[in-house]
C-alpha positions in Angstrom: 23.8 41.9 -95.3 21.6 41.8 -92.2 18.7 39.5 -91.3 15.9 40.2 -88.8 14.0 37.3 -87.5 13.2 35.5 -84.2 16.2 33.5 -83.0 16.0 29.8 -83.7 18.1 26.9 -84.9 18.5 28.6 -88.4 20.1 31.7 -87.0 23.6 30.2 -86.7 23.4 29.1 -90.4 22.6 32.7 -91.4 25.6 33.9 -89.4 27.8 31.2 -91.0 26.7 32.5 -94.4 28.0 35.9 -93.5 24.8 37.6 -92.4 24.6 39.9 -89.4 21.6 38.3 -87.7 19.5 40.4 -85.4 16.9 38.8 -83.1 13.4 40.2 -83.7 10.8 39.4 -81.1 7.6 38.8 -82.9 4.1 37.4 -82.0 3.6 35.3 -85.2 0.0 34.2 -84.5 -1.6 36.8 -82.2 -3.9 39.6 -83.2 -2.9 42.2 -80.6 -2.9 45.9 -81.9 -0.5 46.9 -79.1 2.1 44.2 -79.7 1.8 44.9 -83.4 2.4 48.6 -82.9 5.4 47.8 -80.7 6.7 45.6 -83.5 6.3 48.4 -86.1 8.2 50.8 -83.9 10.9 48.2 -83.3 11.3 47.7 -87.0 11.5 51.4 -87.6 14.3 51.8 -85.1 16.3 48.8 -86.5 15.8 50.0 -90.1 17.0 53.4 -89.2 20.1 52.0 -87.5 20.9 49.6 -90.3 20.0 52.0 -93.1 19.8 49.3 -95.8 19.7 49.9 -99.6 16.8 47.5 -99.9 14.6 45.4 -97.6 13.1 42.0 -98.6 10.1 41.1 -96.4 8.7 37.6 -95.8 5.6 36.4 -93.9 2.5 38.4 -93.0 3.5 40.7 -90.2 6.9 41.8 -91.6 5.2 42.3 -95.0 2.6 44.6 -93.4 4.4 46.4 -90.5 7.9 46.2 -92.1 6.5 47.9 -95.2 5.0 50.7 -93.2 8.2 51.3 -91.3 10.3 51.2 -94.5 8.0 53.5 -96.4 8.2 56.1 -93.6 12.0 56.0 -93.7 12.1 56.1 -97.5 13.8 52.8 -97.8 12.8 50.7 -100.9 11.4 47.2 -100.2 10.3 44.1 -102.0 7.6 41.9 -100.4 7.2 38.2 -100.8 3.6 37.1 -100.1 4.2 33.6 -98.8 0.5 33.0 -97.8 -2.4 34.9 -96.4 -3.1 33.0 -93.2 -6.3 32.1 -91.4 -7.8 35.6 -91.9 -8.6 34.7 -95.5 -10.1 31.2 -94.8 -13.3 32.5 -93.3 -14.5 36.1 -93.9 -15.0 38.0 -90.7 -13.9 41.3 -89.0 -10.3 40.1 -89.0 -10.4 39.6 -92.8 -11.5 43.3 -93.3 -8.8 44.5 -90.8 -6.0 42.6 -92.6 -7.2 43.7 -96.0 -7.1 47.3 -94.9 -3.6 46.8 -93.6 -2.5 45.3 -96.9 -4.0 48.2 -98.8 -2.1 50.7 -96.8 1.2 48.8 -96.6 1.6 47.6 -100.2 1.2 50.9 -102.0 4.9 51.9 -101.6 6.5 48.5 -102.5 8.9 48.6 -105.4 8.0 45.0 -106.2 5.7 42.3 -104.9 6.2 38.6 -105.3 3.3 36.1 -104.9 3.7 32.4 -104.4 0.5 31.4 -106.3 -1.7 33.0 -108.9 -4.8 32.8 -106.7 -3.3 35.1 -104.0 -2.3 37.6 -106.7 -5.8 37.6 -108.2 -7.3 38.1 -104.8 -5.1 41.2 -104.2 -6.1 42.6 -107.6 -9.8 41.8 -107.1 -10.0 43.3 -103.6 -7.8 46.2 -104.6 -5.2 45.3 -102.0 -2.5 46.4 -104.3 -2.3 49.0 -107.0 -1.8 48.1 -110.7 1.1 50.5 -110.6 3.1 48.3 -108.2 5.3 45.8 -110.2 4.3 42.2 -109.3 4.8 38.6 -110.4 4.2 35.0 -109.4 7.1 32.8 -108.4 6.8 29.2 -107.3 7.4 29.5 -103.6 10.9 29.7 -102.1 12.1 26.5 -103.7 13.3 23.1 -102.5 16.8 21.9 -102.0 16.6 18.9 -104.3 20.1 17.7 -103.2 18.8 17.5 -99.6 15.3 16.1 -100.4 16.3 13.3 -102.8 14.2 10.5 -104.2 14.2 7.5 -101.9 13.2 3.9 -102.8 9.4 3.5 -102.5 8.4 1.3 -99.5 7.5 -2.2 -100.6 6.4 -3.2 -97.1 2.9 -2.9 -95.6 0.8 -1.6 -94.1 0.1 1.3 -96.4 1.0 4.5 -94.4 -0.6 7.9 -94.8 1.4 10.8 -93.3 0.3 14.3 -92.6 3.1 16.8 -91.8 2.0 20.2 -90.5 1.4 22.3 -87.5 -1.4 20.7 -85.6 -4.2 23.1 -86.6 -7.8 22.5 -87.6 -7.3 24.7 -90.6 -4.7 22.2 -91.9 -7.5 19.7 -92.2 -6.3 17.5 -89.4 -9.9 16.8 -88.3 -10.8 15.7 -91.8 -7.7 13.5 -91.9 -8.8 11.8 -88.6 -12.4 11.3 -89.7 -11.2 9.9 -93.1 -9.0 7.5 -91.2 -12.0 6.3 -89.2 -13.8 5.5 -92.5 -10.8 3.9 -94.1 -10.3 1.6 -91.1 -13.9 0.3 -91.6 -12.9 -0.7 -95.2 -9.3 -1.7 -94.8 -7.9 -3.4 -91.7 -4.2 -2.8 -92.3 -3.6 0.9 -92.9 -1.6 3.4 -90.7 -2.3 7.1 -90.3 0.4 9.3 -88.8 0.6 13.0 -87.8 3.9 14.8 -87.6 4.3 18.4 -86.5 4.2 20.9 -83.7 1.3 20.4 -81.3 1.3 23.2 -78.8 0.7 26.0 -81.4 -0.4 29.4 -80.3 -3.1 29.8 -82.8 -6.9 30.3 -82.8 -7.3 27.0 -84.6 -4.8 25.0 -82.6 -5.6 21.4 -81.7 -5.2 20.6 -78.0 -2.9 17.9 -76.6 -6.0 16.4 -74.9 -7.7 16.1 -78.3 -4.7 14.4 -79.8 -4.6 11.9 -76.9 -8.3 11.1 -77.5 -7.5 10.2 -81.1 -4.5 8.1 -80.1 -6.5 6.3 -77.4 -9.1 5.5 -80.0 -6.5 3.9 -82.1 -7.1 6.0 -85.2 -3.8 7.8 -85.6 -0.2 7.8 -84.4 1.1 11.2 -83.3 4.8 11.2 -84.0 5.7 14.5 -82.3 7.8 17.1 -84.0 11.2 16.9 -85.7 13.8 19.0 -87.4 14.2 16.4 -90.1 11.1 15.1 -91.8 13.0 12.9 -94.3 13.0 9.6 -92.4 9.2 9.8 -91.9 8.5 10.8 -95.5 10.8 8.0 -96.7 8.7 5.4 -94.8 5.3 6.8 -95.9 3.4 5.5 -98.9 1.5 8.7 -99.4 1.7 12.2 -97.9 -1.6 14.0 -97.2 -2.4 17.7 -96.5 -6.1 18.5 -96.5 -5.5 22.2 -95.7 -8.1 24.9 -96.2 -5.6 27.3 -97.8 -1.9 27.6 -98.3 0.7 29.9 -99.9 2.8 27.1 -101.4 3.2 24.2 -98.9 6.8 23.1 -98.5 5.8 19.8 -96.9 4.1 18.7 -100.2 7.1 19.9 -102.3 9.5 18.0 -100.0 7.3 14.9 -100.3 7.2 15.1 -104.0 10.9 15.7 -104.2 11.4 12.4 -102.3 9.2 10.5 -104.8 6.0 10.2 -102.7 2.5 10.5 -104.2 0.3 13.2 -102.6 -3.3 13.7 -101.6 -4.2 17.3 -101.0 -7.2 19.7 -101.2 -8.1 21.6 -104.4 -7.5 25.0 -102.8 -5.1 27.9 -103.2 -1.5 26.9 -102.9 -2.1 23.1 -102.7 -3.4 22.7 -106.2 -0.2 24.2 -107.5 1.8 21.1 -106.3 -0.5 18.3 -107.5 -1.8 17.4 -111.0 -4.8 15.2 -110.2 -4.2 11.6 -111.3 -0.7 12.4 -112.3 1.4 12.8 -109.1 -1.4 12.5 -106.6 -5.1 13.3 -106.0 -7.0 16.5 -105.3 -9.9 16.3 -102.9 -12.6 18.7 -101.7 -11.7 21.0 -98.8 -13.5 20.3 -95.4 -14.9 17.1 -96.8 -13.7 14.0 -94.9 -15.8 11.7 -97.2 -14.1 12.8 -100.3 -10.7 12.6 -98.6 -11.5 9.0 -97.6 -12.5 8.2 -101.2 -9.1 9.5 -102.5 -7.3 7.5 -99.8 -9.2 4.4 -100.8 -8.3 5.1 -104.5 -4.6 5.4 -103.4 -4.7 2.1 -101.4 -6.2 0.2 -104.4 -3.3 1.2 -106.7 -0.5 -1.3 -107.0 2.9 -0.5 -105.5 4.3 0.2 -108.9 1.5 2.6 -109.7 2.0 4.5 -106.5 5.8 4.5 -107.2 5.3 5.9 -110.7 2.9 8.6 -109.4 5.6 9.6 -106.9 8.3 9.8 -109.5 6.1 12.1 -111.6 5.9 14.4 -108.6 9.7 14.3 -108.4 10.0 15.3 -112.0 7.6 18.2 -111.4 9.6 19.5 -108.5 12.9 19.2 -110.4 11.4 21.2 -113.3 9.4 23.8 -111.5 10.4 24.2 -107.9 14.2 23.6 -107.6 15.5 26.4 -105.3 18.4 27.1 -107.6 15.9 28.4 -110.2 13.7 30.3 -107.7 16.5 31.9 -105.8 18.0 33.1 -109.0 14.7 34.7 -109.9 14.6 36.6 -106.6 18.3 37.6 -106.9 17.6 38.9 -110.4 14.7 41.0 -109.1 16.8 42.4 -106.3 19.6 43.4 -108.7 17.1 45.0 -111.1 15.7 47.2 -108.3 19.1 48.2 -107.0 20.4 49.0 -110.5 17.5 51.3 -111.1 17.5 53.0 -107.7 
């Protein structure tokens, strides 16, 4: 088995698992036709050299350009639509471009997996995928529930809200900060923390200067980035993600697996993780006032009520999102395709 991906800290783990890992240089965020064409040619060359029986594509650019390369070589491929990115948050020229690329690239897939029903419906409505292509919805890529275990709910104060994400405006970071301003007018002893990569190459990236302004104002604490979110999630009373759109956010699944209640937006991807009033609250997207109201509701709950809400989230993850269940679904699909090839 071979894996193609940018070299990072996970590459050694793939090699330890018996994979031949090949570094794939890739501009994850940019919209540059020349670099994307170079990537497509690079994939064509690598696919030709490896000559695999089947290719499984993840993330937007491999799903599009990898599919084109594989189709030209006659290699069967399965695509996992992990999310549609910023191009589908606001309709503009980029949306039309990406839609056209999906229409061309998906027509030869032997199977397409979606991580939420909304994305699948969008593909059908906009005719980005033919009805003839086999497709199904699976709940993300799963969570290692042995690694993300329930931790005792914090009894200490102040109540702490934690947002874990790349620092992008599209993740609702601006709404989180504005909601924090409002909450601090009502409650004197509440903490708001941001955890995640700051210097993101993305059209909606938040600058380091902006983050410093918020810190100097005393609204939030920026915790930097980490390879292990568990200590920060353990100490949080509630995990928040006011994102504008997601595939299926792992940070929320990880928080739920650790027994923390969640506040997130009622949008594609996020609503799959939270049942309003059961394991957290859903708020309106791009609405700091509504987010502040849901935060206020969470603060007013007793410690036991918040703990129970978190435990219901853990039960949901164990039942629906355990990686053992989801990985087996993907393996079954791969075996089915290979057996009928």
